N, C-alpha and C positions, 0 to 999 in steps of 0.2 A: 205427390208431382202438382204443376201447376196447373190449378183450377180456371177455367175462362167458363164464363155467366154473359147472357146478354138477357137484359134486364129492360123490358118494355111496357108501356101504358099506352093501347091502340084505342080505349074508347073515348079518352077526352084530345082533342088535338094540343091543347096545352101540355100535355104530360109530357117529362121529360125522359128520356132513353139514357141507361148507362151501360157500359160495358167495365167488367165487376174481372178484377185478377184474385183467387186466393192462394197465400203464400204458408206450406203447409210443413212440414217433416222434410216432407221429398225435397224442399229447396232449401232446407238447412237449417230451420229453425229448432231448437232445442227440443220443441214441445211444443205441440199443437194449440193449447191453452195461451191468451196472450192476457196480460193484467193491463197493459198500459203502454201508448206510443206518445213518439216526442220525435219531433225534426230539430237538429241542433244548428249552431252556426254556419260551419261549414257544409251543412246539407243531408248530413247523414240520419236514418231514419232509426230510432232506439228503441226496441221492444223489450217488456220487461214480461218474464212468464215464470210460471212456476218452479223451472228448471233453470233458471239464469237468465242474463241479460244477452242480447244478440244487436248487434249494428247490423244496419241495410245497407246500400249502395247502389241499389238500382240492380244487381246481378248476382252478390252473395253476400253472405251472411257470417258475419265473424262472431264468434260466440264466447262469453264469458261465464266462469264459474267458479266455486272456491276453490278452486286453481287458484284462479287469479287475485286471491285474495277477497271477494265478496263473503261478506258476514253471515250470508244465508243466500240459498237460490230463489228465492222466493222475491221478486223486484217488483214493486206496486207504484212507484210513480221515477220519473225519469227529470233532468233540470240541469242546463246550461247557465250559467250567470255569464257576466259582462266583461270577464275576463278571463272567458273559455274553460271554466271547470265545470267538469261533468263531475254532478250530483248524483247517486242513486239512493231511494229509500226501498228498504228491504225488511222480513220480516225479522230482523236483529238490530235493527238499526239505521243510521247513516253512515255513507261511502263517499271517496271520491276518487274519480280516477283518475291516476298518474304515470301517462304511460301507457304500461301495459299492464298496470297492476292496481288494485284500490288501497285505499288507505284509510282505517277506520280510526276515528277521532272519540275522545272517551266522551261522556257526558258532567255535568260537576253534580249532580245528585246520585249517579250512581244507578238511575233508574232502567229496568231495562222495558226495551222498547219492542213491543208486538205486531206494530202498524204503521207503517208510514204514508199520509194520505195526499200530500203534498209537500215541494221544497221549492222556494221562490226567491225572487232578490227585491227589497224593499226602495223606493227612489233616494234613498241614503245609502245604497252600494252593501247592505246589509242583508245576509245569508240565513230566512229561517227556513226551520221544519216544526210540520205538524203531525204530529204521531198521538196513538192512543193517550198517552199519559203526559200528553200539555206539549205547547210551543217552546222551541229551543231556537237561539240566537247564534251563528257561527263568530267565533272571536279567540283571536289569537289559540290557534291548533285545540280549541275544545267549543263545545257544544252547553252553552249556557242556560238553563231556564227560564224562561220569563213567565211573568206574572199580569195577565193583560186584563182579565175580566175578573173580579173581585167571585172567590169560592170555583173555579173554574181552571186554577192555575193547573191542576193535575188532570184533568179532562180533555178529553177529544178534541180539541178542536181541528175540524174537517180541511178548512182552509180561510185564508183571508183577501180581500182587493180595497187598494188606498182608494177613497175617492177624496173631492173636495172638502167635504165635510168632516173629513176623518178615515178610520180604519173599520170596514165590516167583516166582524168574522161571524164566522159560520160552523155553529155547533150542533150536533143532531138533534139538539130540541129546541135549540133559539137560535134567532138570527139577531147579534148585540153591535149597535155602534158605539165606537169608541173615538170621541170627536179630540180635536186638537187641542182642547183646554185641560184636556184628561178626564171630563166626565163622560158618564156615561147615560146611554137611552138601548134598551129593552126594544128594539122593534119587533122583535111575532114571538111567541112561543108557537111551539110543535103541534099543527094544526092536528084537529080532532082524526081520526082514524089513519092519519100516515105513521109508518112507523119511524122517518125521522127526515132534516134535511140535509141535500146529499152532495149536490155541487154549485158551487158560488162563482158567477162568472162576469166581467167585465167587459160590456161591450158598446160601442158607440156611445162612450160616456153614464150608459145608465149599467146598474148591478142586477143579475137575474140569478135564481136560486130555483131550484125545484126538488120535491117528494116524489115519490110512484106514481103520482096520480095525476100531479101539476106543474105549471111552471108557473113563476111568480116574479114581477118586476119588485124590485128592494126599492123603499123609498123610507124615509126620515120616521113617517107616520104608520107605517104598517107596511106591507105585503099586497099588490095589486095581483089580481091571478089572468093570465096572460092565456094559457092552453090548458083544458081540464080534460082529461081522460078518466071518466068516473068506473071504467072498465078496468085498468090498466093495475096489475098487481106486480108483485115480484120486483122486479127491477126494473128502475128509470133512470132513461141518461139525456143525452142533449148535448144540441151544438150548434153554433151558430156560424156559416159561413162566411167566404166575400164576396157572396152576391146576398147579404141579407134574408138567407133561408135558412127555416129552422128544421135540424135535423132531430128528433125523436126517437127514442129506441126504448122498446118495452119486451119483459120476457115472461108470457103465461099465457091465457086464453088467444089473445090476440097475436103475438110472437108476429109481429110487423117493424118494419123501418120505415117511416113517412118521411118525406119532406114538404114543404109548404113551400106555397110562393114568396119571393121577397118583397120582406116586412109585414105581408098580412100571415103571419103564424097561425090563426085561427084555420085558414083555408089551404088544403090538402092537396097538392100539387102531384104527387107521385105518393106510391109507396113501394116498398122491396119486402116480397118475403123476407121473414127472417131466418133462412135456412142455417144460418151461420152459428144460430145460438146464443146469448148472451153477448151483448156488445158492452165492453167495462172501457172502452175510448173512443173518440170521435178528435179528429185532426185535422187539416185540409195545409196540404205543403206547397209550398212555392210556388210549382205549377198549375197550380187550383185541384191536384188531384186529392179527393177524399179518402182518406187511413182510417179502417178500423180495428181496433183490437176487438176480437172475437172469443168466443169460446171454439170455435173451428179453425181458429187461425190467421192471419192477418188479411186482411182484404181493402184492396184498391180499388178505386171506384172513378172511371174516368164519366165523364159528360158525350152524349155522342151529339152528331148532325146528321145522324141516317138510321134508316128503318130497314132490319133484316128481314123482307117481306113474307119469306117462306117460313119465320119461326114465327108470324103473330097468326097466321092462318094456315090451317091443313088443306097442301096443295093436292092438286090431283100431276101435276107435271112431279112425277120421280125425281128427276134429274132435268137440272136444264142447261143442258149444253148450246141452245141456241135461242138469243136474245134479238128480237129485232122491232127498233121503234118504227113504228107506220107515220105515214102523212098524218092521221087523226091525232097523233100526240099517246096512243095508245102502244102497249106492248106486246107482241106477240111472241108466243113462246113453243119451245117446242122440244124435245126430249130424243127425236130420231124416231117417233111412235107417232103422237099426238098434237093437235095446236092448242095452246088454250091460250085467252087474250086477256091483258092485265091492263083493267081500266084506273089510273088515278092509284093503282097498288092495290087495286080490288081484283080479283080472278073473276071474269064473269063471263055466261055461259056466248058463246055466239054460231051463226052458220060456217063453223070452218070444216073441213075435211074430216073425214074418221081417222085417217093417215096422215102424221107432217112430217114431214124432212126436214134435216139442220140447213137455215139459211145462211149463208156464206157471205150475200153480198144483196145491195140493196140500194134502189132508187128509187127518187118523187119523181112523177109527173107532174103538167099542168094541170090534167084532169081529176087530181083529187086522186088518185091512186097511186099505189107503192108495186113497183117490181120488184122482185124477190129471184135470186139464181141460187142451188141447193146442193148440198151438198152430192146428190143422185142426178146429177145434171139435168133438174127442172127448172120451166120458167113459169114464175107464178106473179099473179097479180091479185094483188087484194083490195076493193073497191066494194062500198054499200055493204061493209062487214062479211063478207064473203072471200073466197079464196077462191081462184082459177087457175086451169093448168094452161099455159099458152105453148107447151114445150115443142108441139106438133110444128112450130112457127121455124123451129131450127132444127128440123130431124134432116134436111137435105146437108146441112153440115156436118152431121156427122157427131156433134162434139164427145171428147171421151172426159172433158171437165173445165169448170168455169173458172176465171180469172178475177174478173172484177166487170164493172157495170157502172154508166151514169145515163146521166138524162141530158139532153142537149136541149137545155131551154130555147133557145135564139132561133131554131130550127125544128124544134117539135119532133125530136126520134130520139131513141134509146140505144145507144153505142155500148155493147159487150164483147169483150174478149175471151175466144176459145181457144182451148190449145194454140198455135199461132195463128189462129183467125180473127181480123177484126172485123165486127156486122155493124150496122145501122138500121130501124126498123120503127115500127109499131106495134096496134092488135093487128092489124093487116099484111104485114110480113116485113121478112128481112133480107139484106142484101149485101154483099162480103163488100167490104172496102180494102182494094189495091194494097200490099205493103211493097215498099222497093226488096227487092229480093237481096240486094246487100244487107237492109237491115234482118232479116229474117232467116235462118238456115233451118228451123226446125222448129219441136213441138216448148215454146217457155212459155216464162207464167210473166206475160206484159200485165201490165198493172194501167188503169184508167183513173184520171182525178182531172177536178176540174181548178181553174183560176179566177181571179179577179176580172170582172168584162165577158163573164161567158166563157172564158178560153178553156179548149177541151186538149189535155195532158195524156200524150201516153209516155209510159216508160218501157223502154226494149233493153230487157238484160245483156248487156257486155255491148252496151250501145250508147243509151243515153236516154234522156228524157227529152221529149219533141211536142211540139205544139202542131194539132189536127187543124189546119186551115179547112175555112170553108170550101173551097176548090177539092177538100180532102187530101193534097200536098201533105209534107212534113215541113218542119222548121226543127232546127237542133236548138234547143234549149242549156240544154247542160250534155258534155263528153261525161260517159262513167262505162269506161271497157271494163271493171273490175268482175269479175266472177262471184258475184254477192245478189242473194236475195233481196229484195230490196220493196218497199212497201212506200205509197204515197200518200200524204195526208194534208193536200195541198186545202180542203174544204175547212183546215182546224184554224188558219190562219184570220184573224179579224183585219191583221195591215198588211194583208195582201203575201202574207209569208206561205212558200212551200215548205214542206217538212219531209224529211226523208228517215225511213226507219231501216237501217241496214242490220242485218241478222246477227246478232252479235257483237253491235258496236254501237249500238244505240241511235242516238236521234241526230240528224243534222238539218238545221235549219236555214234556207236560201231567200234571197229577196232579187227579183227582178234590177237591174242596172241601168244605164243608160242606152246600153247599145240593147234589151232589150233581151237579154241573154239572163242566165242565172248566177250570184255571186254565192260563195259561202259565209255566212255572215255569225252562225253560231254551232255549239256545238254540244249536246247534254248526254251523258253514257256516267256508268258508275261511279268514271272519278269526278264527278259535279254530283253524286247522289242516289242518281235512280239505284232502286235496287235491282232491277238487272238491267239486261244490256240488248236483252232479247222483246222490242219493243211488238207487241200483238194487236194491241188498239189504240185509237187516241180521239178526244172530242175536245170541243173547246166549248164552254161556260159564259155568260153573260156579260162576264168581267176581264172577256180577253184571256182566261186563265185556263190552260192545257192539262188534262186528267190523261193520264199516260197508265197503260196496263202491262204488264210484264209478269211472267210466270211467276216472278216471287211480290207481286203484289199490287197495288193500286199509287200512283205520284201522282203529286200536284205540283204543275210549274208556272211560277208568275214572275215579273219581270223584278227586279230590285232596282234599289234609287241610282246605281249605276248603269242599266239599261243592260243588264246580263239575267239569264233567266235562271231563278234560284228553285230549289227541289224541296218541295215538302213530301215526304213519307208517308202519305194519310193512311194506307191501312197501318201501319205498323206503330205509327203513333196511336192510333185508336184501337190497337189491341184487336185488328182484325186478321182471321187466320183461316187458309183454303187451301188445300194441295191442288189446286186445278185452276189459277188466276189464269193461266194461258188456253184453259177452254173456254174464255166467255170473252166478251169484249166492254167497251165502257161507249155509254149515248148520252147523248141531251138532249133534252126535249127542251118542245115549246113552250114548257110554264116554268122553266128555270131548274127544272130536277136534273141531276146525274144517274143514270142506271149504269152498275157496273155486275155484270153476271157471271157467276163461275158455274162449277158443274155441278155443283149443289146447291146455288145459292142465289138471292137474286137484292143486291143494294138499292135505295133509293135513297140519293143523298139529297139534303139542301143545301143547293152550293152559295145561298148567296150568304148563308148562318157559317160556310167552312170559313175562317179564319187561321191563317198561317199565324199561329200562336206558338210558333219552334222557341222552347224554351230551351236557351243554352245551359249547359251542364254544367255543375259546378266540379271544381279540379284540388284536389288535396296533396300538399307533399307530405308523407307521411315519415319518412324518416330519411335518413342521412347515414349511410358508412362510411367511417374511413381507415383505409390503410391497408397491407393485404389479409389482417384476417378479418376484416370487417368489421372493424368494433363500432358501436353503435353511438352516435354524439347525442348528447342530452341535454339540455336545457339547464344553464347555472343559472343563478340568481332570480330568478325567478319564483322560487319558491313551486312551482310545479303548475303550473296557472290554467297552463292547457294541455289535454292530450295527443294532441301533434305540434306544442309548442316546440320552436329547433331552435338551435343557440343563436344568438346572436352574432353573425358574423365571427364565429371562431377561427382561431389562429392554431393552423395544422403545423407540424412539423413536416419535413421536406420528404422524410420516410413516411410520412403518410398521406402521399399525392397519389393514390388509386381510390376512388370516389365513386362511390354506388349511392344514387337517389332513388328511392321508389315515391309512387304516387297516383293518387285514382281519381278517376271519374265518378262522377254522383249523378245517373240518370234514370228518371220511374217510368219510363216507356218500357211497353212490352219487346221484350229481346232485345235490348238495345246493344249497338257496336260502336264500341266508344273508341277514337283513335285518337292520339298522343302526339303533338309538337313541341318539340323543346329546342332552346338554344342555350349555350354555357359563353357570355360574354367575359373576354373581348376573341374566346378564340371563335365564335359562330356570328358571323353579322346576318345572317336569315335565320328566319325557323326552319325548322326538317318538315320531310313531307312526312306527314300524319303515317302512324301506327298503331299495334295496338298492343306493344309494349310498354309493362307499368313498370317498368325501372332503366334505368339507364345507369353503364360503368364508363368512366374515364381514366384513363390509366396513364400514369407518368407523367400529371400534371406540372407544367414548370412552377417557378416563384411567381408571387402578382398574386392581386386580388380578380375573385374569380363572383358572380351574379349568374345563377341559374334560374330560367325561366321555363314555364311549363304551360301550354295551355291543354284544351278536349274538347271533340264535340263527338256529337252524335247522329251520327248519319248526314245530312246534309245540313244538318241545325248547324247556327252560325258559329264560332269560337267562343270560346268562355272566357271572363275572365283568368287574368294570369296571374299564376300563384309562382312567388321565386323566393330563394335563400342567395342569399351571398355566404363568401367562406374565404379563408386567404390561406393560400401556403406560403408557410415561411421560405425565405433564404434556406439555402444548404451549408454546410460549415465549411465547407471549401469557397462560399462567396463572401465571408467575415472578413473583416479585415485582419483580425489577428491570427486567421489562419491565414490569409494570404500571406502577411509576415513571417508569419514560421515556416510555411514553404518557401519563402525566398532566401530564408538562414538557413533553410536545411540544402538549399539547391546551392546556395553558399559555400555550404562546408562539405557538399560532396564534391562540387568542383574543385573543392580545394584538396579534397580526399584523392579524386581523380588524379588530380595534376600530379599530389603525391606518385600516386600507381606509378601513372606515365612514366614519372623519373625514373623510381625502382626497375619498370620494363628495361628502362633506355640504359642504365643502367647495368641491369643483367646482359641484353645484349651487346653492351660495349665489354662486360665482363667474357662472353661465350666468343666474341670476334678476336678478342685478344686469346683468350684459350687456341681458338683456331689457328691465328699467327703462330700462337709458341707452340704447338702440335708440328704446326707446316715447317716450324724453323728450325727443331727440334727433331723429328724425324724426314723430312726432306735434306734437312742439314747433314745428321748422322750417314744418312745412304751416299750423300751424294761425295761424302769426304772417305765411306769404303771403298764406293767406286772409283774415286780417285785413286787411292791408294793400290787396289787388287792391279788400277791398268799400268800402274808403276811396276808392280811388280811381275805383272804376264809380260809388259815389253822386257823384263831382264832376264824371265823365263825364255822367251824366244829368242833373244842373244845369246844365252849359254844352249842353245838348241834341249831345253828341259819341253819336251812336248808335252808329254802327260801333263806333265805340274799345268803348262799352259791354257792346258783345256779347261780343266780344274777352274783357273781362277777366269777365265770367261765365263763358264757356267755359272760363277759366284755374283760377277758382272750382274749379266742377264737377269738371274733371280732377284735379284736387289731393283733392280730397273722395274723389271714387273711390278713387283711388291711395292713402289715408289707409285708407280701410275695407277695402282688398284687404290691404294690412298688418296691420292688427289682425285680420284674419281668420286670416291665415296665424300670427299668434304665437299664438293662440290654438287654434290645431288642432294644433299642435304640442306645444304646453303637454299637453294634455288625452293623460293615460295610457291612456285605450282607443285611439290609433289607433297601438300602440306596434309592431302585426303589421305588416311588408313589405308585405303585400298590401294594406291601406290605405294606405299609404303612394304606393304604384303606382295604386291607382285615384286617387287626388287628384292625384297629378301627370298623368292620362290625361285626368281633367275639364280641368286646366287647359290641355291639349295640343291637346285638341280645340274646346274656345273660341277658341285663337288662331288654331288650325290653318285652320278651316271657312271662317273670313272670308279667307283667301287661298287657299282650294282645295288643301289640301296634304294628301294623303294620309299618314293616321296609322298605325304598329304598335305595338302595344304588348305584349309580353309575357313572363311571369312563369313561372319553370320552379318546378313541385308541390313540387317539394322545399326549397325556397326561402321558400315565400310566407306560411309562420307562424313565421318567424324574428321575435323580439322586437328591436328597436333601442330602445336607450338615447334621452333627451330630443335628446343632444348628437349623436348621430348623427342623427337623424330631420332637425331642425333643419337641420345641413347639408347632407344629402343633398338635401333639399326645395330647398331655396335654390340651392342650385348647380345641380342641374339644372330650375329653374324659369329659373334665368338664362339656359344654357347653351341651353333650349328656345326662350325668348323672342329670343334671339340669331338663331339659326336660321330664327325665321318670318320677322322682321324683316331680314334682312339676307343671307342668303344663296340668295334666290332660288330657294329646292329646289321640286321637284316633289313630295316623300315623304318622310317623316320615321319611324324607325326607334329605338323602345327597346327594350333585353333586358335583364334582370336573371337572373343561376343563379348557380353555385358553382363556380368553377376552382382548385382545388389549396387547397382546404381556406379560400379566399377567396370573398367575394360579390363580382361580377364585373356593374358598371352599363353598360352601352355605348349610347351614343346616335351615331345615323350619321344624316346628311343628303345630298343627290343635288344640294347647291345649290353654289355658283361657288367656295366655300374660298377659302383666302385664305396666304397666303407668310407663315409662322413668323417668316422671319427680318426680313422688311421691315416687318412690321404692326408698330402703337405698342400694346403692352397698356394697354387703358385699365384702368376699374374694375371691368368686368362681369369680365373675365379673372382681374385679381389676388384679386379677392373669391373667384372659383372657386380659387384656390391656395391663397387663404388657409382657407378651409374646410376644403380635403381636409387642409392640414397640423393643423389642430383639431384632426380627429377621428381623426388617424394613417393615413392612408389615401394610397393614391399613384394621381395622376392623370396622366393622360397624353391629349396633345391631336395628334392626326395629320390634317394638312390641309395643302392645295396648290392652286394656283389653276387653275379646272373639275376639281378631282378629289374635291370634297362635304368633309366633316369629319366626321371622327369623334373622341366623348370618350368615354377610359375610365377608369374609376375601381375601384379595387382595397378591400377592407375585409376585415382579419382578423377573424373571428369569435371571440370568446370566451368 
């Protein structure tokens, strides 16, 4: 779990206070013990442990172990060179992080390395590793043993630094200077009583080294003692920060961490109890935080500008439910049971009542007294160190609760709102100020406040903000009809501004316009960086900055160069945590101090020392993935220089035009709230609104060149520097010249084939028309010739009085005429294009079937599946199907002696299936002699490319099936 400690030293006014955060296995470290700590170029914090390597971005740890290629789990040092390559020293040699895996390079002497104390880069860009078996230089994918000091090339050189005189080498038993002319100088041998020289550092142009007891400055003629701790035993480490303070750590009987004053390292400014065990490494990050690799976890220290009063002394006030700033500058505290007085941060006894109520509202009169309104409807006055109760002055008004109070210094009277009543008065008594009935309809939370020039203001809910004139009339300054809880903080504005805190919507700033009314000039809410939209208290320091308290914490507002209010999340940035910010208030006293109370604490903030050092976060593009399969793009031709190296404007196939980009923001405040904004040019002209998403996916990008930019911010901090990557989507194959040429050629060939097909269709149509004309000529001509002959014969038979024969001839003429009309009707129906639906064909066959079957009392069933009823048939298919089944139906009705006839049409294996079944006598297909009917049916099936099957047997009925493929 994340551990918080507040370390303070009240004994010395110059002592500094630090807020500490300890990260352990509960936050994601693989093990609590930390060997080393390092911050890389990107801003990541790296921690080496006995159980692998961890990368920290301020929110989560990413851990590496032997499954990622580490040669050993025990990591003692980390270093990133100028090419952004990350090197680690382990108990089994050196390794480089390439992408997500480590690569181990061999040594030229094959020595077994058991410890790596340092890896660094020389001014000439060489990478050196200091090990227990000597110093190695990385060259051409291998480590080459160096011979530095004669007789010591196989011994442990802990580290080295470059100076103007040459190279200073730190061996456990001596400090040596290797001059640029290749001569040697023994600076110092191991001092008596100290086991070894430990850490060599260059700072401010000077070189320092330590032992377990002392810190020395290294000079050519020897070591000069800077700080000596005679009692220091065990482990000794040190660090010099950006303020030139010396941090000393020891492990032993003292067990402390000492911090010196700047440059005066012998004078101790502060000390921390070393409750974290042995300190193995110290560093300062870019935001000024101090990090320590300790035995009990990864420790972060932030210097504070506040004191937690009740953590520095035993308070007799159990909980701080009410803190009131008195006219004397003292703080009157109450927990609802008793009062205590806080004088400049120290609790003092005072002539106070035994019982104390919670104070909600306060006003100061010209008599150097403080008026207070309490939760239990008491009117109190503090003067001469005493609290006096004047509640009896308001008994006639029978108040249920108080809303607010102010002191009208121009007229020497106290104004109080209670329930829906406004009263004025002093120690002698109070009277009611009449309010217009149209403004007040019942009990409501009216708020009193004051503006510059002694103006008295009254906010009436659902009406607005009014100025109370000297004659007790009201002038409207701002209409506000909304049904919202509003608090007014007009006295917070040194520039005459009036602030309105709207419940759940943050702050609104108003200024007087030329008409003497108010106009809205600015708004501040969570959108602008406030930690919460419910403002419970507000105060202004001497710099005109506003301190705003919400249930989520304490914020500081100040104007930027553009004249807009910028928000600094003070409590969050300083690691202050409380579950009861909403139960307290923020106050500004006359000494320039800001007091912030919560339910269980009271902060004293030196406002003058608070600087808005809002450090922008860093943002890193971690990976790019392309294509539907999410293939990770790797850097090419760089030799794997960095673990976040991205390919240099890669060209991607059009099929890989789905791009996913992962990015991460680095912030080392407590509980960071990172938001990201991005744009993909040329698609996006503007930045997107901030979100917490750490990846974005672009789908179906068109061909062209793209540049992706991303930035990040933590809370109200400014946007970070932009991280960018570029890539190119190649044109799809169908936009290439050869593809376009091929398509044009294909279209030309296709056009020609279509033309040939159309010509073939037209030929077939002409052939059909010719066939129809021939059929018409043959059938109609033959029929008309027969009719002519029979009519001539009938004429002779009538003249010869052959009555019976004449009637027979007339009947033949009648039947031939009907047959001819029927054939003409069939041909006209087939030719008509309106009848190309299969449903219409089925309808015509049904009309024919019912017409001839009814005479013989044959039951008919005609069924057409709905999935095929709208299928279009060509004229050829329509004609042949109709005539084929007309012939078959006619044969079944006339010759089969059937009782029922079934005709079904459906789809079978992507083919139209026509089935005609009867339950008649049937016939033997082998013995039967095919007549014109059967032959015509087979020819018609063959003509339209269909398959005809006739299945019959004596006494088994007949089934005729036709399969026609649809194209």
